[in-house]
NURO-841449 format. One record per residue (C-alpha): residue number from 0; residue in three letters; x, y negated, z negated. Coordinates in Angstrom, 2 decimals. Each point is the difference from the previous one (the first is absolute). Layout:
residues N
+-----+-----+---------+---------+---------+
:   k :   r :      xx :      yy :      zz :
+-----+-----+---------+---------+---------+
: NUM : ala :       X :       Y :       Z :
...
+-----+-----+---------+---------+---------+
***
This chain:
residues 316
+-----+-----+---------+---------+---------+
:   k :   r :      xx :      yy :      zz :
+-----+-----+---------+---------+---------+
:   0 : met :  241.38 :  203.37 : -149.39 :
:   1 : gln :    0.11 :   -3.49 :   -1.61 :
:   2 : pro :   -1.85 :   -2.73 :    1.83 :
:   3 : arg :    1.84 :   -2.59 :    1.76 :
:   4 : leu :   -0.01 :   -3.40 :   -1.87 :
:   5 : leu :   -0.51 :   -3.13 :    1.72 :
:   6 : lys :    1.64 :   -3.28 :   -0.96 :
:   7 : lys :   -2.36 :   -2.82 :   -0.83 :
:   8 : gly :   -0.51 :   -2.27 :    3.15 :
:   9 : gly :    1.51 :    2.97 :    2.20 :
:  10 : thr :   -1.06 :    0.62 :    3.51 :
:  11 : asn :   -1.62 :    3.15 :   -0.52 :
:  12 : leu :   -1.92 :   -1.13 :   -3.10 :
:  13 : thr :   -1.51 :   -3.06 :    2.12 :
:  14 : lys :   -0.95 :    2.40 :    2.72 :
:  15 : arg :   -1.69 :    2.31 :   -2.56 :
:  16 : arg :   -1.92 :   -2.96 :   -1.50 :
:  17 : glu :   -1.02 :   -1.35 :    3.43 :
:  18 : phe :   -1.24 :    3.68 :    0.93 :
:  19 : ile :   -1.81 :    0.30 :   -3.24 :
:  20 : gln :   -1.83 :   -3.47 :    0.53 :
:  21 : arg :   -0.90 :    0.99 :    3.61 :
:  22 : ser :   -1.42 :    3.32 :   -1.31 :
:  23 : leu :   -2.19 :   -1.75 :   -2.57 :
:  24 : val :   -1.51 :   -2.57 :    2.33 :
:  25 : leu :   -0.70 :    2.74 :    2.55 :
:  26 : gly :   -1.41 :    2.25 :   -2.47 :
:  27 : ala :   -2.07 :   -2.95 :   -1.36 :
:  28 : gly :   -1.28 :   -0.48 :    3.57 :
:  29 : ile :   -0.83 :    3.64 :    0.62 :
:  30 : ser :   -1.91 :    0.26 :   -3.46 :
:  31 : leu :   -2.09 :   -3.25 :    0.84 :
:  32 : met :   -0.69 :    0.98 :    3.57 :
:  33 : pro :   -2.43 :    2.84 :   -0.52 :
:  34 : ser :   -2.18 :   -1.89 :   -2.58 :
:  35 : ala :   -0.03 :   -3.13 :    2.39 :
:  36 : leu :   -0.96 :    2.13 :    2.86 :
:  37 : leu :   -2.76 :    1.86 :   -2.28 :
:  38 : ala :   -1.33 :   -3.55 :   -1.00 :
:  39 : glu :   -0.16 :   -0.88 :    3.57 :
:  40 : ser :   -1.84 :    3.20 :    1.05 :
:  41 : thr :   -2.42 :   -0.13 :   -2.94 :
:  42 : ser :   -0.99 :   -3.45 :    0.65 :
:  43 : ser :   -3.76 :   -0.48 :    0.83 :
:  44 : val :   -1.80 :   -2.92 :    1.64 :
:  45 : ser :   -3.46 :   -1.51 :   -1.00 :
:  46 : leu :   -2.38 :   -1.40 :    2.58 :
:  47 : cys :   -2.85 :   -2.23 :   -0.97 :
:  48 : ile :   -2.83 :   -0.17 :    2.58 :
:  49 : leu :   -2.70 :   -2.59 :   -0.43 :
:  50 : his :   -3.14 :    0.15 :    2.41 :
:  51 : thr :   -3.17 :   -1.71 :    0.89 :
:  52 : asn :   -2.79 :    0.50 :    2.29 :
:  53 : asp :   -3.18 :   -1.79 :    1.22 :
:  54 : trp :    0.67 :   -3.24 :   -1.59 :
:  55 : his :   -2.38 :   -1.53 :    2.59 :
:  56 : ser :    1.19 :   -3.62 :    0.09 :
:  57 : arg :   -0.21 :   -0.27 :   -3.77 :
:  58 : ile :    2.42 :   -2.98 :   -0.44 :
:  59 : glu :   -1.52 :   -1.30 :   -3.16 :
:  60 : pro :   -1.23 :    1.71 :   -2.92 :
:  61 : phe :   -3.71 :    0.94 :   -0.27 :
:  62 : pro :   -1.92 :   -2.78 :   -1.33 :
:  63 : met :   -1.19 :   -0.13 :   -3.87 :
:  64 : asp :   -3.54 :    0.67 :    0.86 :
:  65 : gly :   -0.54 :    2.78 :   -2.26 :
:  66 : gly :    0.61 :    2.75 :    2.64 :
:  67 : lys :    1.85 :    3.34 :   -0.82 :
:  68 : leu :    3.26 :   -1.30 :    1.51 :
:  69 : gln :   -0.25 :   -3.60 :   -1.04 :
:  70 : gly :    3.40 :   -1.73 :   -0.36 :
:  71 : arg :    1.99 :    3.06 :    1.48 :
:  72 : gly :    2.19 :    0.23 :    3.00 :
:  73 : gly :    1.65 :   -2.92 :    1.88 :
:  74 : ala :    3.08 :   -0.18 :    2.03 :
:  75 : ala :    1.70 :   -2.09 :   -2.30 :
:  76 : lys :   -0.27 :    2.31 :   -3.06 :
:  77 : arg :    0.93 :    3.00 :    2.24 :
:  78 : ala :    2.96 :   -1.77 :    1.28 :
:  79 : ala :    1.09 :   -0.97 :   -3.63 :
:  80 : met :   -0.29 :    3.68 :   -1.12 :
:  81 : ile :    1.89 :    1.28 :    3.05 :
:  82 : lys :    2.92 :   -2.41 :   -0.86 :
:  83 : lys :    0.10 :    0.91 :   -3.42 :
:  84 : ile :    0.36 :    3.75 :    0.62 :
:  85 : arg :    2.65 :   -0.80 :    2.70 :
:  86 : glu :    1.99 :   -1.73 :   -2.86 :
:  87 : thr :    0.15 :    3.37 :   -1.95 :
:  88 : glu :    0.06 :    2.63 :    2.66 :
:  89 : lys :    2.62 :    0.26 :    2.75 :
:  90 : asn :   -1.77 :    2.06 :    2.47 :
:  91 : val :   -3.34 :   -1.19 :    0.92 :
:  92 : leu :   -2.37 :    0.72 :    2.91 :
:  93 : leu :   -3.02 :   -2.23 :    0.54 :
:  94 : leu :   -2.57 :    1.58 :    2.38 :
:  95 : asp :   -3.73 :   -0.60 :    1.13 :
:  96 : ser :   -2.41 :    2.38 :    1.63 :
:  97 : gly :   -2.21 :   -2.22 :    2.02 :
:  98 : asp :   -3.15 :   -2.25 :    0.18 :
:  99 : ile :    2.07 :   -3.20 :   -0.75 :
: 100 : phe :   -2.65 :   -2.10 :    1.95 :
: 101 : gln :   -3.71 :   -0.94 :   -0.79 :
: 102 : gly :   -1.71 :   -0.79 :   -3.02 :
: 103 : thr :    0.55 :   -3.75 :   -0.99 :
: 104 : pro :   -0.28 :   -3.28 :    2.03 :
: 105 : phe :    3.81 :    0.04 :    0.09 :
: 106 : phe :   -0.17 :    2.55 :    2.89 :
: 107 : asn :   -2.90 :   -1.87 :    1.74 :
: 108 : leu :    2.21 :   -3.26 :   -0.01 :
: 109 : phe :    3.43 :    1.23 :    0.53 :
: 110 : gly :   -0.51 :    3.41 :    1.75 :
: 111 : gly :    2.27 :    1.91 :   -2.14 :
: 112 : glu :    3.10 :   -2.33 :    0.26 :
: 113 : leu :   -0.03 :   -0.71 :   -3.83 :
: 114 : glu :   -0.16 :    3.55 :   -0.92 :
: 115 : phe :    2.94 :    0.97 :    2.01 :
: 116 : lys :    1.98 :   -2.95 :   -1.18 :
: 117 : leu :   -0.80 :    0.86 :   -3.71 :
: 118 : met :    1.07 :    3.67 :    0.57 :
: 119 : ser :    3.17 :   -1.21 :    1.53 :
: 120 : glu :    0.77 :   -2.13 :   -2.92 :
: 121 : met :   -0.67 :    2.81 :   -2.31 :
: 122 : gly :    2.61 :    2.13 :    1.80 :
: 123 : tyr :   -2.20 :    3.04 :    1.36 :
: 124 : asp :    2.13 :    2.73 :    1.41 :
: 125 : ala :   -2.78 :    1.46 :    2.32 :
: 126 : ala :   -3.71 :    0.08 :    0.63 :
: 127 : thr :   -2.49 :    1.79 :    2.36 :
: 128 : leu :   -3.19 :   -1.14 :    1.46 :
: 129 : gly :   -3.67 :    0.33 :   -1.15 :
: 130 : asn :   -3.13 :   -0.22 :    2.02 :
: 131 : his :   -0.58 :   -3.62 :   -1.24 :
: 132 : asp :    3.27 :   -1.06 :    1.25 :
: 133 : phe :   -1.53 :    0.12 :    3.55 :
: 134 : asp :   -2.74 :   -2.41 :   -1.10 :
: 135 : gly :    1.70 :   -2.79 :    1.99 :
: 136 : gly :    0.36 :    2.30 :    3.00 :
: 137 : leu :    3.24 :    1.08 :    1.71 :
: 138 : ala :    0.85 :   -3.64 :    0.88 :
: 139 : gly :   -0.51 :   -1.05 :   -3.51 :
: 140 : leu :    2.12 :    2.57 :   -1.45 :
: 141 : ser :    2.69 :   -0.57 :    2.63 :
: 142 : lys :   -0.01 :   -3.83 :   -1.01 :
: 143 : gln :    0.51 :    0.80 :   -3.69 :
: 144 : leu :    2.61 :    2.51 :    0.22 :
: 145 : pro :    3.18 :   -2.57 :    0.34 :
: 146 : his :   -1.08 :   -1.11 :   -3.51 :
: 147 : ala :    0.67 :    3.40 :   -1.54 :
: 148 : lys :    3.67 :    0.31 :   -0.77 :
: 149 : phe :   -0.22 :    3.76 :   -0.75 :
: 150 : pro :   -0.90 :    2.93 :    2.43 :
: 151 : phe :   -3.41 :    1.32 :    0.59 :
: 152 : val :    0.09 :    3.84 :    0.50 :
: 153 : ile :   -2.82 :    1.89 :    1.68 :
: 154 : ala :    0.46 :    3.45 :    1.75 :
: 155 : asn :   -3.19 :    0.99 :    1.21 :
: 156 : tyr :   -1.29 :   -3.10 :    1.63 :
: 157 : asp :    1.18 :   -0.18 :    3.85 :
: 158 : phe :    0.20 :   -3.66 :    0.98 :
: 159 : ser :    1.74 :    0.65 :    3.41 :
: 160 : lys :   -2.92 :   -1.34 :    2.06 :
: 161 : thr :   -0.58 :   -3.03 :   -2.17 :
: 162 : glu :    1.78 :   -3.32 :   -0.71 :
: 163 : leu :    1.23 :    1.59 :   -3.24 :
: 164 : lys :    2.33 :    2.30 :    2.06 :
: 165 : gly :    3.44 :    0.35 :   -1.53 :
: 166 : lys :   -0.95 :   -2.18 :   -3.06 :
: 167 : phe :   -0.15 :    2.88 :   -2.55 :
: 168 : ser :    2.02 :    3.05 :   -0.86 :
: 169 : pro :   -1.18 :    3.27 :   -1.48 :
: 170 : tyr :    2.43 :   -0.19 :   -2.76 :
: 171 : thr :    2.80 :   -1.85 :   -1.81 :
: 172 : ile :    2.85 :    1.19 :   -1.93 :
: 173 : val :    1.30 :   -1.83 :   -3.27 :
: 174 : glu :    3.10 :    0.87 :   -1.87 :
: 175 : lys :    0.31 :   -0.47 :   -3.76 :
: 176 : ser :    3.20 :    0.95 :   -1.79 :
: 177 : gly :    0.88 :    2.83 :    2.44 :
: 178 : leu :   -3.67 :    1.12 :    0.31 :
: 179 : lys :   -1.67 :    0.19 :    3.33 :
: 180 : ile :   -3.66 :   -0.74 :   -0.15 :
: 181 : gly :   -2.28 :    0.71 :    3.06 :
: 182 : ile :   -2.98 :   -2.16 :    0.12 :
: 183 : phe :   -2.92 :    0.60 :    2.61 :
: 184 : gly :   -3.57 :   -1.04 :    0.37 :
: 185 : ile :   -3.21 :    1.79 :    1.00 :
: 186 : gly :   -3.37 :   -1.79 :    0.81 :
: 187 : ile :   -3.68 :    0.72 :   -0.13 :
: 188 : glu :   -1.83 :    0.71 :    3.26 :
: 189 : leu :   -1.26 :   -3.26 :    1.34 :
: 190 : glu :   -2.88 :    1.13 :    2.02 :
: 191 : gly :   -3.20 :   -0.52 :   -1.73 :
: 192 : leu :    1.59 :   -1.99 :   -2.69 :
: 193 : val :    1.36 :   -3.09 :    1.96 :
: 194 : pro :   -1.58 :   -1.57 :    3.03 :
: 195 : lys :    1.45 :    1.36 :    3.17 :
: 196 : asp :    0.94 :   -3.52 :    1.40 :
: 197 : leu :    2.17 :   -0.59 :   -3.13 :
: 198 : tyr :    2.24 :    2.97 :    0.42 :
: 199 : gly :   -0.38 :    0.16 :    3.77 :
: 200 : glu :    1.99 :    2.96 :    1.63 :
: 201 : thr :    1.81 :    1.05 :   -3.09 :
: 202 : val :    0.20 :    3.96 :   -0.08 :
: 203 : tyr :   -0.64 :    1.72 :   -3.29 :
: 204 : leu :    2.29 :    3.06 :   -0.42 :
: 205 : asp :   -0.76 :    2.91 :   -2.41 :
: 206 : pro :    1.17 :   -1.01 :   -3.15 :
: 207 : ile :    1.16 :    3.24 :   -1.49 :
: 208 : ser :    2.11 :    1.40 :    2.87 :
: 209 : thr :    1.44 :   -3.44 :    0.48 :
: 210 : ala :    0.88 :   -0.28 :   -3.57 :
: 211 : asn :    1.78 :    3.26 :   -0.19 :
: 212 : lys :    1.87 :   -0.75 :    3.24 :
: 213 : val :    1.13 :   -3.38 :   -1.18 :
: 214 : ala :    0.96 :    1.49 :   -3.66 :
: 215 : lys :    1.90 :    2.69 :    1.51 :
: 216 : glu :    2.08 :   -2.31 :    1.96 :
: 217 : leu :    0.62 :   -1.97 :   -2.80 :
: 218 : lys :    0.97 :    2.77 :   -2.44 :
: 219 : glu :    2.00 :    2.35 :    2.62 :
: 220 : glu :    1.29 :   -2.43 :    2.51 :
: 221 : lys :    0.45 :   -3.31 :   -1.83 :
: 222 : lys :    0.93 :    1.93 :   -3.26 :
: 223 : cys :   -2.07 :   -2.06 :   -2.35 :
: 224 : asp :   -0.14 :    1.06 :   -3.55 :
: 225 : tyr :   -3.54 :   -1.13 :   -0.52 :
: 226 : val :   -2.93 :   -0.57 :    2.38 :
: 227 : ile :   -2.88 :   -2.27 :   -0.84 :
: 228 : cys :   -3.29 :   -0.27 :    2.10 :
: 229 : leu :   -1.70 :   -3.30 :   -0.36 :
: 230 : ser :   -3.53 :    1.23 :    0.94 :
: 231 : his :   -3.42 :   -1.92 :    0.74 :
: 232 : leu :   -2.00 :    3.22 :    0.42 :
: 233 : gly :   -1.84 :   -0.35 :   -3.33 :
: 234 : tyr :    0.51 :    2.19 :   -3.16 :
: 235 : ala :   -2.50 :    2.72 :    0.31 :
: 236 : tyr :   -3.43 :    0.71 :    1.51 :
: 237 : lys :   -2.73 :    2.50 :   -0.38 :
: 238 : ser :   -0.29 :    0.59 :    3.71 :
: 239 : gly :    2.71 :    1.65 :    1.86 :
: 240 : lys :    1.59 :   -3.40 :    1.01 :
: 241 : ile :    3.70 :   -0.32 :   -0.21 :
: 242 : ser :    1.30 :   -1.63 :   -3.14 :
: 243 : asp :    3.06 :   -0.39 :   -1.99 :
: 244 : met :   -0.89 :    3.20 :   -2.15 :
: 245 : lys :   -0.44 :    1.83 :    3.20 :
: 246 : leu :    3.14 :   -1.22 :    1.61 :
: 247 : ala :    1.91 :    0.81 :   -3.23 :
: 248 : ser :   -1.16 :    3.59 :    0.11 :
: 249 : glu :    0.67 :    0.51 :    3.68 :
: 250 : ser :    3.27 :   -1.97 :    0.15 :
: 251 : glu :    3.64 :    0.98 :    0.31 :
: 252 : asn :    3.11 :   -2.05 :   -1.03 :
: 253 : ile :   -2.18 :   -2.67 :   -1.73 :
: 254 : asp :    0.92 :   -0.87 :   -3.56 :
: 255 : leu :   -2.25 :   -2.82 :   -0.81 :
: 256 : ile :   -3.15 :   -1.38 :    1.60 :
: 257 : leu :   -1.08 :   -3.60 :   -1.13 :
: 258 : gly :   -3.60 :   -0.36 :    1.17 :
: 259 : gly :   -2.68 :   -2.70 :    0.75 :
: 260 : his :   -3.51 :   -0.60 :    1.60 :
: 261 : thr :   -2.13 :    1.54 :   -2.92 :
: 262 : his :    1.06 :   -2.49 :   -2.57 :
: 263 : thr :    0.59 :    2.91 :   -2.32 :
: 264 : phe :    1.26 :   -0.83 :   -3.57 :
: 265 : leu :    2.18 :    2.96 :   -1.25 :
: 266 : glu :    1.24 :    0.10 :   -3.58 :
: 267 : gln :    2.64 :    2.51 :    0.97 :
: 268 : pro :    1.12 :    1.39 :    3.57 :
: 269 : lys :   -1.28 :    3.24 :    1.22 :
: 270 : glu :    2.31 :    2.98 :    0.71 :
: 271 : leu :   -0.54 :    2.26 :    2.66 :
: 272 : ile :    2.01 :    3.02 :    1.64 :
: 273 : asn :    0.58 :   -0.37 :    3.65 :
: 274 : lys :    0.23 :    2.45 :    2.83 :
: 275 : met :    3.78 :    0.73 :   -0.90 :
: 276 : gly :   -0.86 :    0.62 :   -3.68 :
: 277 : his :    1.49 :   -3.33 :   -0.97 :
: 278 : leu :   -1.49 :   -2.75 :   -2.33 :
: 279 : val :   -1.62 :   -2.96 :    1.53 :
: 280 : ile :   -1.07 :   -3.11 :   -2.07 :
: 281 : val :   -3.04 :   -2.08 :    1.15 :
: 282 : asn :   -0.63 :   -3.42 :   -1.76 :
: 283 : gln :   -2.17 :   -3.04 :    0.80 :
: 284 : ala :   -0.47 :   -3.25 :   -1.91 :
: 285 : gly :   -3.49 :   -1.20 :    0.23 :
: 286 : trp :   -0.45 :   -3.36 :    2.11 :
: 287 : ala :    0.17 :   -3.54 :    0.09 :
: 288 : gly :    3.42 :   -0.07 :   -1.48 :
: 289 : val :   -1.34 :    0.47 :   -3.70 :
: 290 : ile :    2.43 :    2.91 :   -0.34 :
: 291 : leu :    3.54 :    0.35 :    0.72 :
: 292 : gly :    0.94 :    3.73 :    0.36 :
: 293 : arg :    3.40 :    1.08 :   -1.49 :
: 294 : leu :    1.73 :    3.21 :    0.55 :
: 295 : asp :    3.57 :    0.68 :   -1.78 :
: 296 : ile :    1.95 :    3.00 :    1.57 :
: 297 : arg :    3.38 :    1.20 :   -1.05 :
: 298 : phe :    2.04 :    1.91 :    2.67 :
: 299 : asp :    2.85 :    2.32 :   -1.34 :
: 300 : lys :    3.35 :    0.56 :    1.47 :
: 301 : arg :   -1.33 :    2.10 :    2.69 :
: 302 : lys :   -2.62 :   -2.51 :    0.82 :
: 303 : arg :   -2.99 :    2.04 :   -1.25 :
: 304 : pro :   -2.93 :   -2.23 :   -1.29 :
: 305 : ser :   -1.64 :    0.21 :   -3.32 :
: 306 : lys :   -3.74 :   -0.15 :   -0.26 :
: 307 : pro :   -0.88 :   -3.77 :    0.09 :
: 308 : gln :   -0.73 :   -1.79 :   -3.27 :
: 309 : ser :   -3.01 :   -2.06 :    0.81 :
: 310 : thr :   -1.20 :   -3.45 :   -1.42 :
: 311 : met :   -2.98 :   -1.76 :    1.40 :
: 312 : leu :    0.87 :   -3.65 :   -0.87 :
: 313 : lys :   -3.08 :   -2.32 :   -0.38 :
: 314 : val :    0.58 :   -3.44 :    1.73 :
: 315 : ser :   -1.71 :   -2.16 :   -2.34 :
+-----+-----+---------+---------+---------+
***
């Protein structure tokens, strides 16, 4: 049977051309759609975590007096480093693990006001409390809190019978490019370390059970992709005293512990396995602000984190 010939410009030919054009456009869309969806599904997110601890009112660099740390540290140098990193990294978290107060005349003169203002200018996302942050007493800490334009998180200090009632949260949640990062704080036992009149009726809660309770809430109820504990327990002890290392091994649902108190300089983070058989990372960045800790983590399409790539940046 011979095919029917259509005259040029005929209605049937026009309709056929329109049909072919629509088919080509639709086909192109179908062929492109899977690759576009694939590109979206395979995208990963990078997170840069910067952290400090125990900077002890070290506003200026150490003096050039021949000491081991001469010329190092200083808030201005640290601020410049943080600013430079933020210019190249999209998702940056800046965290502190306590003992912000005490150590130079700046604290004696201004009671912590300058420290909190500088941290606010640097854009800290969260911090926890160290024992020296009570050196001005509950009233002194309460007076300085309005200068901190970032949240303080502490889960195992119960301030309900003190003037600090309602001024702290156990945790905060930060979102970065679709990631939910839960951050909570755990403090050291104050009794025997801080004079009673400075912390008053503050009640100390067990750090391990409290940490596990909060971390479970963050992971399971709040659906956080990554959970960070800001700890001021101390890195490790020869005795059975609770430390970051002990907390890590007995923890559940914690991904990263950023510590303080023992002024420990770690060249690389420590890796431990928790009670659930999962990896926990522990890190600490010395003291006095002479080190800015940096951890770079990549999350895959299922929001599973890689092992952090660590860099301990000298502030000098």
